C-alpha positions as CSV (number, residue, x, y, z in Angstrom):
1,S,0.0,0.0,0.0
2,R,1.2,3.3,-0.9
3,R,0.7,6.6,1.1
4,R,2.0,10.2,0.4
5,G,2.3,13.2,2.5
6,S,2.1,16.9,1.3
7,T,5.8,17.3,1.3
8,D,6.9,19.9,-1.3
9,E,9.7,21.9,-2.4
10,A,10.1,23.6,0.9
11,A,11.1,20.3,2.2
12,I,14.1,20.1,-0.1
13,S,15.5,23.3,1.4
14,Q,14.5,22.5,5.0
15,Q,17.0,24.0,7.4
16,G,19.3,21.4,8.6
17,H,18.8,19.1,5.7
18,T,22.2,17.5,4.8
19,G,21.3,15.6,1.7
20,L,20.2,12.1,1.0
21,G,22.7,10.3,3.1
22,G,22.8,13.0,5.8
23,Q,21.7,12.9,9.4
24,S,18.6,15.1,9.3
25,A,15.1,15.2,10.4
26,M,13.9,14.3,6.9
27,N,15.8,12.0,4.6
28,I,14.6,12.6,1.0
29,R,14.4,9.5,-1.0
30,G,13.2,10.7,-4.3
31,V,10.2,12.1,-6.0
32,S,6.7,11.0,-7.0
33,F,4.2,12.3,-9.5
34,R,1.6,11.5,-12.0
35,V,1.9,12.0,-15.8
36,P,-0.8,12.3,-18.4
37,Q,-1.9,9.2,-20.0
38,G,-1.3,8.6,-23.7
39,R,1.7,10.7,-24.1
40,N,4.2,9.0,-26.6
41,D,7.3,10.7,-25.3
42,I,6.9,10.4,-21.5
43,L,10.3,9.0,-20.7
44,Q,12.0,11.8,-22.2
45,E,9.7,14.3,-20.5
46,I,10.1,12.6,-17.1
47,L,14.0,12.5,-17.3
48,D,14.4,15.9,-18.9
49,G,16.6,18.0,-16.6
50,I,19.1,15.4,-15.9
51,N,21.9,14.0,-18.1
52,V,20.8,10.5,-18.9
53,Q,23.8,10.3,-21.3
54,T,26.2,9.9,-18.4
55,L,24.6,7.0,-16.9
56,F,24.3,3.2,-17.7
57,W,20.8,2.0,-17.8
58,Y,19.5,-1.5,-16.8
59,N,15.9,-2.2,-18.2
60,V,14.4,-4.7,-15.8
61,E,12.7,-6.8,-18.6
62,S,10.4,-8.7,-16.2
63,Q,8.9,-5.4,-15.1
64,N,8.4,-3.7,-18.4
65,E,5.6,-3.3,-20.7
66,V,6.6,-0.4,-23.0
67,W,5.4,-0.2,-26.6
68,S,6.7,1.5,-29.7
69,V,4.3,3.8,-31.3
70,P,2.5,3.4,-33.9
71,H,3.5,-0.3,-34.4
72,Y,2.9,-1.5,-30.8
73,K,6.0,-3.7,-30.6
74,D,8.5,-4.0,-27.7
75,F,10.0,-0.6,-27.2
76,F,13.2,-1.7,-25.5
77,K,15.2,-4.2,-27.4
78,E,18.1,-4.4,-25.1
79,E,18.4,-5.2,-21.2
80,Y,21.5,-2.7,-20.9
81,Y,22.0,0.7,-22.4
82,S,24.8,3.1,-22.5
83,G,23.7,6.6,-21.7
84,Q,23.8,7.7,-25.4
85,D,22.0,4.7,-26.6
86,F,19.3,5.1,-23.9
87,Y,18.9,8.8,-24.7
88,E,18.4,7.9,-28.5
89,Q,15.9,5.2,-27.5
90,I,13.8,7.4,-25.3
91,K,13.3,10.1,-28.0
92,L,11.4,7.5,-30.1
93,P,7.7,7.4,-29.7
94,H,6.5,5.0,-27.0
95,L,3.8,4.4,-24.5
96,V,4.6,3.1,-21.0
97,I,2.1,0.8,-19.2
98,F,4.6,-0.1,-16.4
99,L,8.4,0.0,-16.3
100,K,11.3,-0.4,-13.9
101,L,14.8,1.1,-14.7
102,Q,18.0,1.3,-12.8
103,A,20.8,3.8,-13.7
104,Y,24.4,3.4,-12.6
105,S,27.3,5.7,-13.1
106,E,29.6,2.8,-14.5
107,E,29.0,-0.1,-16.5
108,E,29.0,-3.0,-14.2
109,P,27.1,-6.2,-13.4
110,Y,23.5,-5.1,-12.6
111,A,21.0,-7.2,-10.2
112,D,17.5,-6.3,-10.0
113,I,17.0,-4.3,-6.7
114,H,13.8,-5.3,-4.6
115,T,14.1,-3.2,-1.4
116,Y,15.0,0.3,-0.5
117,D,17.8,-1.2,1.7
118,E,19.2,-3.1,-1.3
119,F,19.0,0.2,-3.3
120,I,21.1,2.1,-0.7
121,K,23.7,-0.6,-0.4
122,S,24.0,-0.8,-4.2
123,S,26.0,1.1,-6.6
124,C,22.7,2.1,-8.3
125,L,22.2,5.9,-8.3
126,L,18.6,6.1,-9.8
127,L,15.6,3.8,-9.8
128,V,12.6,4.6,-11.8
129,L,9.2,3.1,-11.4
130,I,6.1,3.7,-13.6
131,Y,3.0,1.9,-13.1
132,D,-0.8,2.2,-14.0
133,C,0.4,4.3,-17.1
134,E,0.6,7.4,-15.0
135,S,2.0,6.8,-11.6
136,V,5.9,7.7,-11.4
137,E,8.4,7.2,-8.5
138,I,12.0,7.9,-8.9
139,F,14.4,7.1,-6.0
140,S,17.9,8.8,-6.1
141,K,20.9,9.0,-4.0
142,D,21.8,12.4,-5.3
143,E,19.9,15.4,-3.8
144,R,20.7,17.4,-7.1
145,I,19.1,14.9,-9.3
146,T,16.1,14.7,-6.9
147,R,15.7,18.5,-7.0
148,S,16.0,18.6,-10.8
149,L,13.5,15.9,-11.3
150,F,11.1,17.7,-8.7
151,D,11.5,20.9,-10.5
152,N,11.1,19.4,-13.9
153,A,7.9,17.7,-12.7
154,R,6.6,21.0,-11.5
155,R,7.6,22.8,-14.7
156,K,6.0,20.2,-16.9
157,G,2.7,20.5,-14.9
158,F,2.7,16.9,-13.7
159,S,0.1,16.4,-11.0
160,E,0.7,15.2,-7.3
161,T,4.4,16.2,-7.4
162,T,5.7,15.1,-4.1
163,L,9.0,14.4,-2.5
164,I,9.5,10.8,-1.2
165,T,10.7,10.9,2.3
166,D,11.5,8.3,5.1
167,E,8.3,9.6,6.8
168,N,5.8,9.3,3.8
169,D,7.3,6.4,1.9
170,G,4.9,3.6,2.2
171,R,6.6,1.2,-0.6
172,T,7.9,-1.9,0.9
173,K,9.4,-3.4,-2.3
174,M,10.9,-1.6,-5.2
175,D,9.0,-3.7,-7.8
176,I,6.0,-2.8,-9.7
177,L,4.7,-6.4,-10.2
């Protein structure tokens, strides 16, 4: 079961906040929001504002239903993408039903992450979950990325934009299925 508080931008700049790994009253885990259904460029829109080309992307194939448009074939052909290949891929028209992506700073053996604790202990920097065609949760270890994703979601007019914190994160698994 999921629950979200009304955490907003003020929480990012909360006095005493020392970053995602710091010793503060509020540990920011990521950002959540809802996107309009039926958009065929939603991955590019969601990730606008961060440099996806500098990361290596692991497409968790068992948790992926993304269709190319207009032919409705599998959108992701690979399990692993360099940043440049991923960037080129997400510029193509697509529809996301559900998706789990993990991003890393270096090319390395990837493992499907199932819990927040596994995420924190891993070298994964960014974990993207999209489900029900419109619900987005992005967990990040880098506060600058979290801020950029939050600001981007607000700028794009995505609804229910909220920071995910220790206090309001009801997710027990980092899976969408």
